[in-house]
N, C-alpha and C positions, 0 to 999 in steps of 0.2 A: 816345769819345763817338759813334763811327760803327761800322757793321758792319765785320768784317775785310775785308781786301782780297780774299781768296778764302775763301768760307764754304760748307762742305758740311754739311748737316744731314739726318739720316735717309736717307743715300744708300748704295747698295750697288754693288760692282764698279766702283770708280773707278780710272782710270789717268791720272796727270798726269806727263808726261815731256817731255824735250827739253832744250834749252840756253838756255832763256829766263831773263832777269834781272828780278826784281821789285825796283825801286829806289824806296824810300819816303822818301828823304831830305828831300823838300820838305814832308812833313807835320809837324805839331807833335807834341811828345812826348805819348804816350798817346792820340793822336787816333784811331787804329784799330790793330787787331792785323794780323799778316801773313797766315798761312794757318791756318785752324781747321777741324778735322774733328770733328763731334759725332754720336754715335750712328750711326756708319758701320761698314760691314763690307766686308772685302776691298779694301783701299786700297793702291795702288802709286804711289810718288812717286820720281822719279829725275831727275837732271841739272839741277835748277833751282837758281838762286842767289837768295837773299833778302838785301837790303841795307838796313840802317838802318830796320828796322821800329820804329814809335813805341812799341810795347809787344811782348808776347811774339811771337816770330817764327813759330814752328810749334807747334801744339797738337793733340794727339790726346786727345780726351776721350770716355770711354765708347764706345770703338771696339774692334773685334776684327779680327785678321788684317791687320795694317798692315806694309808693307814699304817701307823708305826706303833709297835707295842713291844715292851720289854727289851729295849735296845740300850746298851750301855756304851758311853763314849768317854775315854780317858786320854788326856794328852797334856804334856808339860812344856810345849813350846808355843811361841806366839803364832797367831794366824791359824791355829788348829781348832777353829770354832766347832761347837758341837752340832746342834740341829739347826740348820739354816733353811727356813722355808721362804722361798722367794717367788713372787709372781705366780702363785699357785692358788687353786680353788679347792675347797672341800677337803681339808687336811685335818687328821686327828693324830696327836702324839700322846700316848698314854703309858704310864708305868715305866718311864724311862729315867735314866740317871746320866748326868754329865759332870765330869770333873776335868776342866780344861783351863789352859792359860789364856783364854780369850772369851768371847761371848758363848754362852752355853745353849739357851733355847731362844731363838730369835726369828723375827719376821722382818723381811725386807721387800722392797719393790725396786728392782733394778731397771735397766732398759728393757726393750722388747715391747710386745703388744699387750700382754696380760697384766691385770692388776693383781693384788693379793686380797683374798676375801674368804670368809667362812673357814676360819682356822682355829682349832681348839687344842690346847695343851692341858692335860689333866693328870693328877696323881704322879707328877714328875718331881725329881729331886735334883737340885743343883748345888755344886760346890765350886764357887767362882774363884779362880786364882789370879785374875788379872783385870777383867773388864766387867761385863754385865751378865746377869743370870737369866732373867725372863723379860721379854718385851719387844718393842719395836726399836730397831737399832740401825742407825746409819742412813742408808740410802732409802729415800722415799721419792722415787722418780715417777711412780704411778700411784694410784689411789690404794690405800690400805683400809679395809673395813671389816667389821664383824670378826674381831679376834678376841679369843677368851683364854685366860690363864686361870685355872681353877684347881683348888685342892692340891696345891704344890708347896714345896718347902725349899728354903735356902739354908744349907747347913752352915756355911761360912763364906765370907767374901772379904778379901783384903786388898783389893786394888784401890789406890788413892792418888794415882798420878794425874787425874783431871776430874775433880769432883763436880764439874759442870757438864760432864760427858758420860760418866759411868755411875752405876749404882746397882742395887739388887733387882728391883723391878722398875722398868723404865719405859718411857716413850721419848726417845731422843732422835730428832730428825737432823741429820747432817747435810743431806742433799735434798732440797725442798722444791721439787718441780711437780709433785703430786699432792696428796692430801691424806689426812688420817681421820677416820670417822667411825667410832664404835670400837672401843677397846675396854675389856672388862678384866680386872684382876680381882679374884674373889677367893676367900678362904686360903690365904697364903701366910705362912709363918716364916719369918726371917730370924734365925737363931742368933746370928751375930754378923754385923757388917761394920768394918772398920771405917767406912765412908758414909755414903748416903744410902738409906734403905729404899727410898722412893725418889724418882727424878723424872720430871716432865720438862723437856727443854727443846726449844728451837735453837740448835747449836750453830746453824748457818746464819751468820750475822748479816748476810746480804739478802736473806729471804724476804719476799714481799708477797702479800695476798695468799699466805699459806695458812691452812686450817688444821688445827688439832682440836677435835670436838668429840663430845660424848665419850670421854674417858672416865671410867669409874674404878675407884679403889674401894672394895667392900670387904669387911671382916679381915683386916690386915693387922698382924702383930709383928713387932720387931724390937730388937735390941741393936743399937747402933751408936757410933761415935759422933756422927753428925746428924743434923736435922734433915728431913726431906725437903725437896725444893721443887717448885713449879714456876716456870718462867718462860717467856717468849724471848724476843730480842728487842732492840730499840725501836723497831718499826711498829706504828699503830695500825698498819694494814693487815696484820696477822691476827688469827683467832686461836686462843688457848682456853679450852673449856673443860673443867675437871670437877667431878663429884667425889666427895670423900664420905664414907659411911663406916662407922664402927672401926676406928683406927686406934690401936693400942701400942704404946711405947713402953717397953720394960714393965708391962703389967698395968699401966695406967691408961685409962681411956682418955683420948684427946678431945677437948671440947672447943678449942679456939684455934683454928688453923693459922691465924696471923701470928700466934705466939710460938706454936710448935713447928710451924713450917716456914721456910723462906719463900715468900711470894714475890714474884717479879711484876714488872709493869705489864699492862694490857692482858691480864688474866682474869677469867671469870671462874670463881671458885664457889662451889656449893658444898656446904658441910652439914651432914645429917647425923 
């Protein structure tokens, strides 16, 4: 109901750095967001800690050339998402940590005019307390392309309230008016997941002519309670195309995706 704690709108050449802590614990849930950049260009953020944001902790929306390094986000209430990169171009998130009770490192495409593309998360650590750790999550109202999650780790994730919607590393489309083309998960270790370690899903049951293609999982190791899942919906007009390479479960290399994965209808799976 209030403006974000730090709000940047139509700004260029921003550098926000140091070892400061933004602690929003005293605010009510959803009272205000943490740090929001909208229509900004050439943003550098480093060294900051954000604690208990009442709603999304960090948002990049319709921005270009954003560099985030050594930022920690901790939160224990719902909707305090960690790093939300939305409708932005040329974004890097490196050496960051998130322990929140919602999605931790996510890419979305909301309304507006910009799509989401050329986004890289590397050397990041997630501890998921409720929803998803790394991936494309929720709103895909524009095209999302060229997104990479590399050299990252999931310490632990214990959300199991909807195992067709949440997981450690995911491509889950809940609003499907855009498309997804080119997502790479590479060199990722999931130490423990109480639900699904990997999930690709068209969650919108009414989606038609929606594409999820060129999604790659490469050099992934996990320990989990449930099997990974790749699925569309009941429509044969949608495209779900996934490549799996060097997937290890509890130390064992997987050789047959049909046995170790739950595979839905209308999915094109390549296993190497």
